[in-house]
TORTI-795910 format. One record per residue (C-alpha): x, z, y. Coordinates in steps of 0.2 Angstrom, whole numbers, padded with zeros to 4 digits, always signed. Each point is the difference from the previous one (the first is absolute). Layout:
BEGIN
XZY ...
# end
This chain:
BEGIN
+0384-0135+0306 -0004+0008-0016 +0001-0016-0011 +0014-0008+0010 -0007-0017+0002 +0007-0002+0018 +0017+0004+0004 -0001+0006+0018 +0018+0000+0005 +0002-0018-0004 -0015-0004+0010 +0008+0009+0015 +0016-0011-0004 -0011-0016+0002 -0007+0006+0017 +0018+0003+0005 +0005-0017-0004 -0014-0007+0011 +0005+0011+0014 +0018-0006-0002 -0005-0017+0004 -0005+0005+0017 +0015+0011+0004 +0015-0006-0010 +0013+0011+0009 -0010+0015-0004 -0001-0006-0018 +0019-0002+0000 +0003+0017+0006 -0011+0008-0013 +0009-0010-0014 +0018+0006+0006 -0001+0017-0009 -0004-0009-0016 +0016-0010+0001 +0010+0016-0001 -0008+0007-0016 +0001-0010-0016 -0016+0002-0010 +0009-0003-0017 +0013+0013+0004 -0013+0013+0005 -0009-0004-0016 +0016+0002-0010 +0003+0017+0008 -0017+0005-0003 +0002-0005-0019 +0016+0010-0001 -0008+0016+0008 -0016-0002-0011 +0010-0002-0016 +0011+0015+0004 -0015+0011+0003 -0009-0006-0015 +0016+0003-0011 +0001+0017+0006 -0018+0004-0004 +0002-0007-0017 +0016+0011-0002 -0010+0015+0006 -0014-0002-0012 +0013-0003-0014 +0007+0017+0004 -0017+0007-0002 -0002-0009-0017 +0017+0008-0006 -0007+0017+0005 -0016-0003-0010 +0010-0006-0015 +0012+0015+0000 -0014+0012+0002 -0010-0008-0014 +0016-0001-0011 +0004+0019+0002 -0018+0006-0003 -0002-0011-0015 +0017+0005-0008 -0006+0018+0001 -0018-0003-0005 +0001-0013-0014 +0014+0008-0010 +0011-0006-0013 +0006+0011-0014 +0018+0004-0003 +0006-0011-0014 +0013+0008-0012 +0013-0011-0007 +0001+0010-0016 -0002-0010-0016 -0006+0006-0017 +0013-0002-0013 -0004-0005-0018 +0013+0013-0007 -0006+0014+0012 -0018+0006-0004 -0007+0012+0013 -0002+0014-0014 +0006+0004-0017 -0007-0010-0014 -0016+0008-0008 +0001-0008-0017 +0019-0001-0002 +0000-0018+0005 +0017-0006+0006 -0002-0008+0017 +0010-0014+0007 -0004-0014-0013 -0009-0014+0010 -0003-0010-0017 -0010+0015-0007 -0006+0008+0016 +0009+0009+0014 -0009+0016+0001 -0013-0003-0013 -0002-0011-0015 -0007-0017+0007 -0016-0007-0007 +0002-0018+0004 +0014-0012+0001 -0008-0012+0012 -0014+0000+0013 -0011-0013+0009 -0006+0008+0016 -0014-0010+0009 -0006+0004+0018 -0016-0008+0004 +0000+0003+0019 -0016+0009+0006 -0007+0003-0017 -0013+0013+0004 -0006+0011-0014 -0018-0004+0000 +0005-0018-0003 +0005+0005-0017 -0015+0011-0005 -0016-0009-0007 -0015+0000+0012 -0011+0008-0013 +0013+0015-0002 +0000+0003+0018 -0018-0001+0004 -0015+0004-0011 -0012-0015-0003 -0015+0002+0011 -0017-0006-0004 -0005-0010+0016 -0018+0000-0004 -0001+0019-0001 +0009+0001+0017 -0013-0012+0007 -0014+0013-0005 +0010+0014+0007 +0004-0001+0018 +0011+0015-0001 +0011-0007-0013 +0018-0006+0003 +0002-0018+0003 +0009-0009-0015 +0018-0003+0001 +0004-0019-0002 +0016-0005-0008 +0013-0008+0012 +0012-0015-0003 +0014+0012-0005 -0010+0009-0014 +0003-0005-0018 +0013-0013+0004 +0015+0008-0008 -0007+0010-0015 +0016-0001-0011 +0008+0016+0007 -0015+0011-0003 -0004-0008-0017 +0017+0004-0007 +0001+0017+0007 -0017+0004-0007 +0001-0008-0017 +0018+0003-0004 +0005+0016+0009 +0016+0002-0010 +0006-0017+0007 -0006+0001+0018 -0006+0011+0014 -0008-0004+0017 +0000+0013+0014 -0003+0000+0019 +0017-0002+0009 -0001+0008+0017 +0012-0007+0013 +0007+0011+0015 -0004-0009+0016 +0006-0010+0009 -0006-0013-0013 +0010-0015+0006 +0008-0009-0015 +0018+0004+0005 -0002+0018+0002 -0010+0001-0017 +0015-0009-0008 +0012+0013+0007 -0012+0014-0007 -0002-0009-0017 +0019-0001-0003 +0007+0016+0008 -0014+0012-0004 -0001+0007+0017 -0012+0001+0015 +0000-0013+0014 +0000+0005+0018 -0011-0009+0014 +0015-0007+0009 +0001-0012-0014 -0016-0008+0003 +0007-0011+0014 +0013-0006-0012 -0011-0010-0012 +0006-0017+0007 +0018+0005-0001 +0006+0009-0016 +0017+0007-0001 +0009+0004-0016 -0004+0017-0008 +0016+0011+0001 -0007+0015-0009 +0000+0003-0019 -0014-0011-0008 -0005-0006-0017 +0006-0018+0003 +0017+0006+0005 +0001+0012-0016 -0005-0015-0011 +0014-0010+0008 +0013+0013-0002 -0004+0001-0018 +0004-0018-0001 -0018-0005-0004 -0005-0018+0004 -0014+0000+0013 -0011-0015+0004 -0011-0001+0015 -0015-0013+0002 -0011-0001+0015 -0001+0009+0016 +0017-0002+0010 -0002+0017+0007 +0010+0006-0015 +0015-0010+0005 +0001+0009+0017 -0001+0017-0008 +0011-0004-0015 +0013-0014+0005 +0011-0005-0014 -0009+0010-0014 -0008-0014-0009 +0006-0013-0012 +0002-0015+0011 -0004-0014-0013 -0016+0008-0006 -0007+0007+0016 -0012-0009+0011 -0006+0007+0017 -0014-0007+0011 -0006+0003+0018 -0011+0015+0001 -0009-0001+0017 -0009-0016-0001 -0017+0008-0004 -0009-0016+0001 +0009-0006-0016 -0009+0008-0015 +0009-0009-0014 +0018-0005+0003 +0008+0017-0004 -0012+0004-0014 +0003-0017-0009 +0018+0001+0003 +0001+0018-0009 -0011-0006-0014 +0010-0016-0002 +0017+0009-0002 -0005+0016-0009 -0007-0006-0016 +0015-0010-0005 +0010+0016+0002 -0012+0009-0012 +0004-0012-0014 +0010+0008-0014 +0015-0012+0002 +0001+0006+0019 -0002+0018-0001 +0019+0003-0002 +0002-0007+0018 -0008+0015+0009 -0004+0018-0002 -0013+0003+0014 -0011-0012+0009 -0009+0004+0016 -0014-0012+0004 -0010+0001+0016 -0016-0010+0002 -0007-0002+0018 -0016-0010-0003 -0012+0015-0001 +0007+0007+0017 -0001-0017+0008 -0017-0003-0006 -0005+0017+0008 +0008-0004+0016 -0007-0017+0002 -0018+0002-0007 -0002+0019-0004 -0003+0007-0017 -0018-0005-0002 +0003-0019-0001 +0001-0013-0014 +0018-0003+0004 +0003+0018-0006 -0009-0002-0016 +0010-0016-0004 +0016+0009+0004 -0004+0016-0011 -0006-0012-0014 +0017-0008+0001 +0009+0017-0001 -0011+0004-0015 +0006-0015-0009 +0018+0003+0004 -0001+0018-0007 -0009-0005-0016 +0014-0013-0003 +0014+0013+0004 -0008+0013-0012 +0002-0014-0014 +0018-0004+0004 +0009+0016+0004 +0009+0008-0015 +0000+0017-0007 +0015+0006+0010 -0007-0005+0017 -0010+0010+0012 -0013-0009+0010 -0005+0007+0016 -0013-0006+0012 -0004+0008+0017 -0006-0002+0017 +0011+0005+0015 -0015+0005+0010 -0019-0005+0002 -0010-0008+0014 -0015+0004+0011 -0016-0010+0001 +0008-0013+0010 +0016-0002-0010 +0011+0010+0011 +0012+0015-0004 +0008+0012+0011 -0003+0016-0009 -0015+0006+0011 -0013+0001-0014 -0002+0004-0018 -0002-0018-0005 +0017-0004+0007 +0010+0013-0010 -0010-0001-0017 +0010-0012-0010 +0000-0002-0019 +0014+0004-0013 -0001-0007-0018 +0014+0002-0014 +0000-0009-0016 +0011+0001-0016 -0003-0008-0017 +0009+0016-0008 -0016+0010+0003 +0010+0015+0008 -0012+0005+0014 -0012+0015-0001 -0012+0012+0009 +0001+0018+0002 -0019+0001-0002 -0012-0010-0010 -0011-0001+0015 +0014-0011+0008 -0001-0014-0013 -0011-0011+0012 +0008-0005+0017 -0006+0009+0015 -0016-0008+0008 +0006+0001+0017 +0016+0005+0010 -0004+0018+0003 +0001+0004-0019 +0018+0004-0007 +0010-0010+0013 +0019-0001-0001 +0011-0002+0015 +0010-0016+0002 +0016+0011+0001 -0003+0005-0018 +0004-0017-0006 +0019+0002+0004 +0003+0015-0012 -0011-0008-0013 +0008-0016-0001 +0017+0007+0002 -0002+0012-0015 -0009-0013-0011 +0014-0013+0003 +0014+0013-0002 +0006+0001+0018 +0004+0015+0011 -0014+0005+0012 +0005-0006+0018 +0007+0014+0010 -0013+0000+0014 -0015-0001-0012 -0015+0012+0003 -0012-0006-0014 -0003+0006-0017 -0002-0009-0017 -0017-0007-0004 -0006+0011-0015 -0009-0015-0009 +0017-0008-0002 +0009+0015-0008 -0013+0011-0009 +0000-0011-0016 -0013-0010-0009 -0009+0015-0007 +0001+0009+0017 +0009+0015-0008 +0017-0004+0007 +0000+0015+0012 +0018+0004-0003 +0006-0018+0006 -0012+0001+0015 +0008+0017+0004 +0018-0007-0002 -0003-0015+0011 -0009+0010+0014 +0015+0013-0001 +0012-0014+0003 -0010-0007+0014 -0002+0017+0008 +0018+0004-0001 +0005-0016+0008 -0013+0004+0014 +0008+0017+0001 +0017-0007+0002 -0006-0012+0014 -0009+0014+0009 +0016+0010+0000 +0011-0014+0007 -0013-0005+0013 -0002+0018+0006 +0019+0001+0001 +0001-0016+0010 -0014+0005+0012 +0005+0018+0002 -0017+0006-0006 -0002+0018-0003 -0005+0007-0017 -0017+0006+0007 -0005-0019+0002 +0000-0002-0019 -0003+0018-0006 -0016-0004-0009 +0007-0015-0010 +0016+0011-0004 -0012+0013-0007 -0009-0013-0010 +0016-0007-0007 +0005+0017-0006 -0017+0002-0008 +0001-0016-0009 +0018+0004-0006 -0007+0017-0007 -0014-0009-0009 +0013-0012-0008 +0012+0014-0005 -0015+0010-0008 -0002-0014-0012 +0015+0004-0009 +0009-0011-0013 -0016-0003-0009 -0008-0007+0016 -0015+0012-0003 -0017-0006-0003 -0010-0014+0009 -0008+0012+0013 +0017+0006+0005 +0007-0018+0001 -0015-0005+0010 +0003+0014+0012 +0018-0005+0002 -0005-0018+0003 -0013+0005+0013 +0013+0012+0009 +0012-0014+0003 -0014-0011+0006 -0005+0014+0012 +0017+0001+0007 +0000-0019+0002 -0016+0000+0009 +0005+0014+0012 +0016-0008+0004 -0009-0016+0004 -0011+0009+0012 +0014+0008+0008 +0009-0017+0003 -0016-0007+0007 -0001+0014+0013 +0019-0001+0003 +0000-0019+0004 -0016+0002+0011 +0010+0011+0012 +0004-0007+0017 +0015+0000+0011 -0008+0008+0015 +0015-0002+0012 +0000-0018-0003 -0019-0002+0002 +0001+0010+0016 +0014-0010+0007 -0009-0016-0003 -0016+0007+0008 +0011+0006+0015 +0007-0018+0002 -0017-0008-0001 -0008+0012+0012 +0014-0001+0013 +0001-0019-0001 -0019+0000+0002 +0001+0010+0016 +0013-0012+0008 -0011-0014-0005 -0016+0008+0007 +0009+0004+0017 +0007-0018+0001 -0017-0008-0004 -0012+0011+0010 +0008+0012+0012 +0013-0012+0008 -0006-0008+0016 +0006-0017+0006 +0008-0015-0008 +0008+0006-0016 +0011-0015-0001 +0010+0008+0015 +0004+0016-0009 +0001-0005-0018 +0019-0003+0001 +0003+0018+0004 -0011+0006-0015 +0009-0012-0012 +0018+0004+0006 -0002+0019+0000 -0010-0001-0017 +0013-0011-0008 +0015+0010+0006 -0009+0016-0006 -0002-0008-0018 +0018-0005-0001 +0007+0017+0007 -0012+0009-0011 +0006-0009-0015 +0018+0003+0004 -0004+0019+0003 -0009+0000-0017 +0014-0007-0009 +0012+0013+0007 -0012+0014-0005 -0002-0007-0017 +0019-0001-0002 +0002+0019+0006 -0014+0005-0012 +0003-0010-0016 -0013+0010-0010 -0014-0006+0011 -0009-0017-0003 +0009-0012+0011 -0014-0013+0001 -0012+0013+0006 +0012+0007+0014 +0004-0017+0006 -0017-0007+0001 -0007+0016+0009 +0014+0001+0012 -0001-0019+0004 -0019+0000+0002 -0002+0015+0010 +0015-0005+0012 -0008-0017+0002 -0017+0008+0005 +0008+0012+0012 +0009-0014+0008 -0015-0011+0002 -0011+0015+0006 +0013+0005+0013 -0005-0016+0009 -0017+0008+0004 +0009+0014+0010 +0009-0013+0010 -0016-0009+0003 -0011+0015+0003 -0006-0008+0016 -0008-0014-0010 -0009+0011-0012 -0019+0001+0000 -0012+0013-0007 -0002-0002-0019 -0018+0004+0002 -0011-0015-0001 -0009-0004+0016 -0014-0011-0006 -0013-0001-0015 +0010-0013-0009 +0016+0010+0000 -0010+0015-0007 -0008-0011-0014 +0018-0006-0005 +0006+0018-0002 -0016+0005-0009 +0001-0014-0012 +0018+0003-0004 +0000+0019-0001 -0016+0001-0010 +0006-0013-0013 +0017+0010-0001 -0008+0017-0002 -0012-0007-0013 +0014-0004-0012 +0001+0019-0003 -0016-0001-0011 +0000-0010-0016 -0018-0005+0003 +0004-0008+0017 +0015-0009-0007 -0011-0007-0015 -0013-0006+0012 +0012-0007+0013 -0008-0017+0000 -0017+0007+0005 +0008+0010+0014 +0008-0015+0007 -0016-0010-0001 -0008+0014+0011 +0014+0000+0012 +0000-0019+0003 -0019+0000+0002 +0002+0014+0013 +0012-0010+0010 -0012-0015-0001 -0014+0010+0007 +0011+0007+0014 +0006-0017+0004 -0018-0006+0002 -0004+0014+0012 +0016-0003+0010 -0004-0019+0001 -0017+0004+0008 +0010+0008+0014 +0010-0015+0005 -0004-0007+0017 +0001-0018-0003 -0014-0008-0011 +0012-0011-0009 +0011+0015-0005 -0015+0010-0004 -0008-0013-0011 +0016-0005-0009 +0005+0019-0003 -0017+0004-0007 +0000-0015-0012 +0017+0003-0007 -0003+0019-0002 -0016-0003-0010 +0009-0014-0010 +0015+0012-0003 -0012+0013-0007 -0010-0012-0011 +0016-0007-0007 +0006+0017-0004 -0016+0003-0010 +0001-0017-0009 +0018+0005-0005 -0006+0016-0008 -0009-0009-0013 +0017-0004-0008 +0005+0016-0010 +0011+0006-0014 -0005+0018-0005 +0013+0012-0005 -0005+0012-0015 -0003+0015+0011 -0014-0009+0009 -0010-0003-0015 -0015+0000-0002 -0004-0001+0019 +0010-0017+0002 -0003-0017-0007 +0014-0012-0001 -0003-0018+0006 +0018-0006+0001 +0000-0007-0018 -0014-0007-0011 -0004+0018-0006 +0007+0018+0001 +0009-0004-0017 +0007-0016+0004 +0016-0007+0010 -0007-0018+0001 -0011-0007+0014 -0018-0004-0003 -0004-0019+0001 -0010+0002+0016 +0015+0008+0008 +0010-0016-0001 -0011-0007+0014 +0007+0013+0012 +0017-0008+0003 -0008-0017+0003 -0013+0007+0012 +0014+0009+0009 +0010-0017+0001 -0015-0008+0008 -0005+0013+0012 +0015+0010+0006 +0010-0014+0008 -0016-0005+0008 -0002+0017+0008 +0018+0001+0005 -0002-0017+0008 -0015+0007+0010 +0011+0014+0007 +0013-0013+0006 -0014-0011+0007 -0006+0014+0011 +0016+0000+0010 +0002-0019-0002 +0016+0003-0010 -0005-0011-0015 +0014-0012+0004 +0014-0009-0008 +0008+0010-0014 -0016+0011-0001 -0010-0014-0006 +0014-0005-0013 +0002+0017-0007 -0018+0008+0001 -0010-0016-0002 +0010-0008-0014 +0014+0011-0008 -0008+0017+0000 -0016-0007-0007 +0009-0011-0013 +0010+0015-0005 -0015+0011-0002 -0009-0013-0010 +0015-0001-0012 +0000+0018-0002 -0019-0001-0005 +0005-0013-0012 +0013+0011-0008 -0013+0013-0005 -0011-0014-0008 +0015-0005-0010 +0004+0018-0004 -0018+0002-0006 +0001-0016-0011 +0016+0007-0008 -0008+0018-0002 -0016-0006-0008 +0007-0015-0010 -0010-0013+0008 +0012-0013-0006 +0007+0005-0017 +0018-0007-0002 +0003-0002+0018 +0006+0017+0003 +0018-0004+0005 -0006-0014+0011 -0012+0011+0009 +0013+0014+0002 +0013-0012+0007 -0012-0008+0012 -0007+0016+0007 +0018+0007+0003 +0004-0016+0009 -0015+0001+0010 +0004+0018+0005 +0018-0005+0005 -0007-0014+0011 -0011+0012+0009 +0015+0012+0003 +0011-0015+0006 -0014-0006+0012 -0001+0018+0007 +0018+0006+0001 +0009-0017+0001 -0011-0012+0009 -0010+0014+0010 +0016+0008+0006 +0007-0017+0005 -0015-0003+0011 +0001+0017+0007 +0019-0001+0004 -0001-0017+0008 -0017+0001+0008 -0002-0002+0019 -0014+0010+0009 -0017-0006-0005 -0004-0008+0017 -0008-0016+0005 +0003-0006+0018 -0013-0012+0008 +0002-0008+0017 -0015-0007+0009 +0001-0011+0015 -0012+0003+0015 -0001-0001+0019 -0001+0014+0012 -0013+0001+0015 +0010-0013+0011 +0002-0012-0015 +0018+0004-0004 +0005+0000-0018 +0001+0016-0009 +0005+0006-0018 -0010+0014-0009 +0011+0007-0014 -0009+0009-0014 +0010+0009-0013 -0010+0004-0016 +0006+0016-0010 +0009+0008+0015 -0009+0016-0001 +0005+0003-0018 +0016-0008-0001 +0009+0015-0007 -0013+0005-0012 -0005-0017-0007 +0017-0004-0005 +0004+0017-0008 -0016+0001-0009 +0006-0015-0011 +0012+0013-0008 -0014+0010-0005 -0009-0014-0009 +0017-0006-0008 +0001+0017-0008 -0018+0000-0004 +0002-0015-0012 +0016+0008-0008 -0010+0016-0004 -0016-0008-0005 +0007-0011-0014 +0007+0016-0008 -0017+0009+0000 -0013-0002-0014 -0017-0008+0006 -0008+0016+0007 +0016+0004+0008 +0002-0017+0008 -0018+0003+0007 +0005+0017+0007 +0016-0007+0008 -0010-0014+0008 -0012+0013+0007 +0015+0009+0007 +0006-0015+0009 -0017-0003+0008 +0000+0019+0005 +0017-0002+0008 -0005-0014+0012 -0016+0010+0004 +0011+0015+0004 +0011-0010+0011 -0015-0005+0010 -0007+0018+0001 +0017+0006+0006 +0000-0013+0014 -0018+0001+0006 +0002+0019+0001 +0017+0000+0008 +0008+0010-0013 +0017-0008-0002 +0009+0016+0006 -0011+0011-0011 +0005+0007-0017 -0017-0004-0008 +0005-0018-0004 +0016+0004-0011 -0009+0015-0008 -0015-0011-0005 +0012-0012-0007 +0007+0014-0011 -0017+0005-0005 -0005-0018-0004 +0016-0003-0010 -0003+0016-0010 -0019-0005-0003 +0004-0017-0006 +0013+0007-0012 -0014+0008-0010 -0011-0016+0002 +0014-0011-0008 -0002+0009-0017 +0012+0014+0003 +0000+0019+0000 +0012+0014+0003 +0005+0000-0018 +0014-0007-0010 -0012-0008-0012 -0008-0011+0013 +0016-0010+0004 -0004-0018-0004 +0017-0004-0009 -0007-0016-0006 -0001-0007+0017 +0019-0003-0002 -0004-0014-0011 -0012-0009+0011 +0014-0012+0006 +0014+0005-0013 +0001-0003-0018 +0012+0015-0003 +0009+0014+0009 +0011-0006+0014 +0008+0012+0012 -0002+0003+0014 -0016-0011+0001 -0010+0010-0013 +0000+0016+0009 -0003-0009+0016 -0016-0008-0007 -0006+0016-0007 +0003+0008+0018 -0010-0014+0008 -0014+0002-0012 -0001+0019+0001 +0003+0002+0019 -0006-0016+0006 -0013+0007+0011 +0012+0012+0009 +0012-0014+0002 -0012-0011+0008 -0006+0014+0012 +0019+0004+0004 +0002-0019+0004 -0015+0001+0011 +0006+0014+0011 +0009-0011+0014 -0016-0010+0001 -0009+0015+0007 +0011-0002+0015 +0002-0019+0001 -0018-0005-0003 -0006-0008+0016 +0015+0006+0010 +0005-0012+0014 +0018-0006+0002 +0013+0009+0010 -0007+0017-0004 +0011+0014+0006 +0005+0013-0013 -0006-0010-0015 +0014+0004-0011 -0003+0019+0004 -0018-0002-0004 +0004-0007-0017 +0012+0014-0004 -0013+0012+0005 -0013-0008-0012 +0012-0001-0015 +0006+0018+0003 -0018+0006+0000 -0004-0010-0016 +0015+0007-0009 -0004+0017+0007 -0017-0001-0009 +0008-0003-0017 +0014+0013+0003 -0013+0013+0003 -0009-0004-0016 +0016+0000-0009 +0005+0017+0007 -0017+0007-0005 +0000-0006-0018 +0018+0005-0002 -0003+0018+0007 -0016+0002-0011 +0008-0006-0015 +0014+0012+0002 -0012+0014+0005 -0011-0004-0015 +0014-0002-0013 -0009+0012-0012 -0017-0007+0002 -0009-0006-0015 -0003-0017+0007 +0018-0003+0007 +0005-0014-0012 -0017-0008+0000 -0004+0001+0019 +0013+0007+0012 +0016-0007-0007 -0007-0018-0001 -0007+0001+0017 +0017+0006+0007 +0009-0014-0009 -0013-0013+0008 +0003+0008+0017 +0019-0002-0001 +0000-0018-0007 -0013-0005+0013 +0010+0008+0015 +0016-0009-0005 -0009-0017-0003 -0009+0001+0017 +0016+0005+0009 +0009-0015-0008 -0014-0012+0004 -0003+0006+0018 +0019-0001+0004 +0005-0016-0009 -0016-0010+0000 -0011+0006+0014 +0013+0003+0014 +0010-0015-0005 -0015-0011+0000 -0005+0007+0017 +0018-0005+0006 -0002-0018-0006 -0017-0001+0009 +0005+0007+0016 +0016-0011+0001 -0011-0015-0004 -0011+0004+0015 +0014+0004+0011 +0007-0017-0003 -0015-0007+0010 -0004+0014+0012 +0016+0010+0001 +0001+0019-0001 -0010+0013+0009 +0009+0011+0013 
# end
């Protein structure tokens, strides 16, 4: 009864009714036992037992999740280090070294450590202002005669101007034509180049650490010494306009009546912040208002948002840079002689507008300073023209802090590692070497003071900084040799260069020092992850029998171990106060929990099987998982992971075809072959969606966006979501009709709601394209409001209406009673139950389609197509597993893991920070809203893995008949196997990242892949437990209401 049209037991009941008419006493005797057993009571008892067993399984997997989180946390805290922040503050009256020119320190009006040059400053940050945006195209590239190249095949192709070229010429023009008034230099950022970390570096003068990259959404106040705090301490009136990140870092520092902050994360909005800054800054520059402020910080975001939304090579970037050019021309006219005007980028952007610090374009910003006084100079006449590219005469962003501090008469912040920029202190004639040497001596002395305090706080040996101490001594000797006359220009230059050499060496030492890893923490994290993986592997693949029967023992012992271990850890930490308490407690608790759970295997040794696979599918699962894990030790394998996954999935499809040929029944053989071929073809179709990472070039061609340099979809790609809306519900319907399950709520959800939601999703991207391309000028606000409303409706259809249908849905059955007569003419009833053979799977699979809609609306057009293909593949995989009788095999959950990882890449993502589609947060939202904004970004980023995790129970439930014994144990086994796949990948990427911590490609390849593995593991764990298992619970209980529970 493969399709379940005829319910045999009910037919037998009909026969018994006819027989009872002939023999009533016998019928009465047979009915007597039924009167002693109340079916409703039996059903309630079954429900109680099922819910208890299910709850224990959920608790056990939550225990595994806790172990994963603890292991990841410990490794991360040792791998992505934070530096020790000293709470020392520089004092205006206490310079780090004696005055070189008999200047009296301590007077903030004249200058704390050095005579100040300017009374006021206007500091403008143009977010993502890349250096080559500011240099004319003709200066960067030689003009090429195209006709000569045409006649010379060997000639280089001409370089065409991009939209970002020659759009903001004012900075270069003033620096070239009026070098005493302005200078323009490449401004190199230290990665990570997220805005929040750059602002920390630009105000403290110190280096960021990679643990800060994850803090870009949630800035906390800077508690170390910084330029803004020094200005505030000197009673300077500070105004901030623009990016609201400043208020998270410097709460209460700005003049409340003059300050205006704007939401910084809505990358779809190119104009609100910029227009707001411009609106409020120019009134403050008027002569009658200059007495109200001392320093203005203005932060424009439009250039960065244009890059994120369109990429740098887009007309929107031209318009935004032209706007900035006009703003700066006006500022030049309106600032007075006593005001320093500074314009800078906090970072750059890559060809798609992203910035994580992984390429040169992402760290090469621009720095421009202007003064009407004409005080700037060059140490060499060859430097009169600004550098043509960012490789020539760059300055570090940490150099801004000592430069601004001394120009404004402030003390240099205590933790600063930068040095003064020479153009600002050498004088208009370029001969002020004495002043240059003095300011570098001050900055070097402050660095020396910081180095001494840091070494003392960390307990570092003198050998750690022996080289820099020697350079410090050399620099002081060079200074002392000048005498009272300060020597000649050559000696002065030597002294200046000696102090600069000390700064560079100290900076190098600090970079190496802060790249050190806490090996004990890393090893502890790996140990927890490895031991929890062993427990999960034994539970998933070695334990024999129904897992729901023994899971209570696993959970009880594991939970007791966690608690007792934590108590023991607290005791040890109390006895050893010098040791890190957090580390001791976590390790003690986690290891004790693992030992407690593992002890169950000893008690159940009679239920253990050999861990060696006993069939080809078991071996394929192991080979896929271990090969993928081992490959992450090579950067080339990691870079080309999407191609590796394509080959693995294709291999599975081919093997499934071969396996299907071996099926005995023609129906199974035909169905298996068809779906195996379909699965393989769909894998190849999905592979056409691709976003290449930088390391794959030139052997990879991006198709996810309109071009490799764009972050917008091509017009033809807008058709893809509409095609998916028309086809995917139809294909899903065909799978339901195959088992006669397209009944009742399935017709409502799949035939109407799902299709309507997908059509609305397609309409969203048409509205978005109309907004992006200005199809209807003047309608921008209406289009944005409308498209957000559309996205919100789709999410409501999915997560509100869809879940309501799922929660209250009855089994998808249709009972037909046909009246007929038997051979002797007696009346007979033939009862047919449509959908019986797939009663579990058809109901549960609704949950997969509900999440499909929620994920699809948050993907860009090519991503929506990829997710649609994924859902089609999922239903084909269900059929492959059923026809080949692979419910108990590990291959299904492992292939789901491969599918989720594969479609992660096909939805426009890579294992890089720059590929995160932050703009997806604003598909249904106008501004940042917690916790919804991070949830939306997670759904966009890990949508494929989430869908595959939701689909795991369907591998067991699809075409499974009612009253199946051990069904809950089978579900636990499948979920554990799926989690095991990702736990293995996470352990491998963690171990390789730790082992290759000195590798050249650590921060570009291995570290991002480790972070991806950790995030995916936690997301899959959560979804498997709280979506998959709970969804299966509702489905099984719904079916049990009709058919009862199995024995």
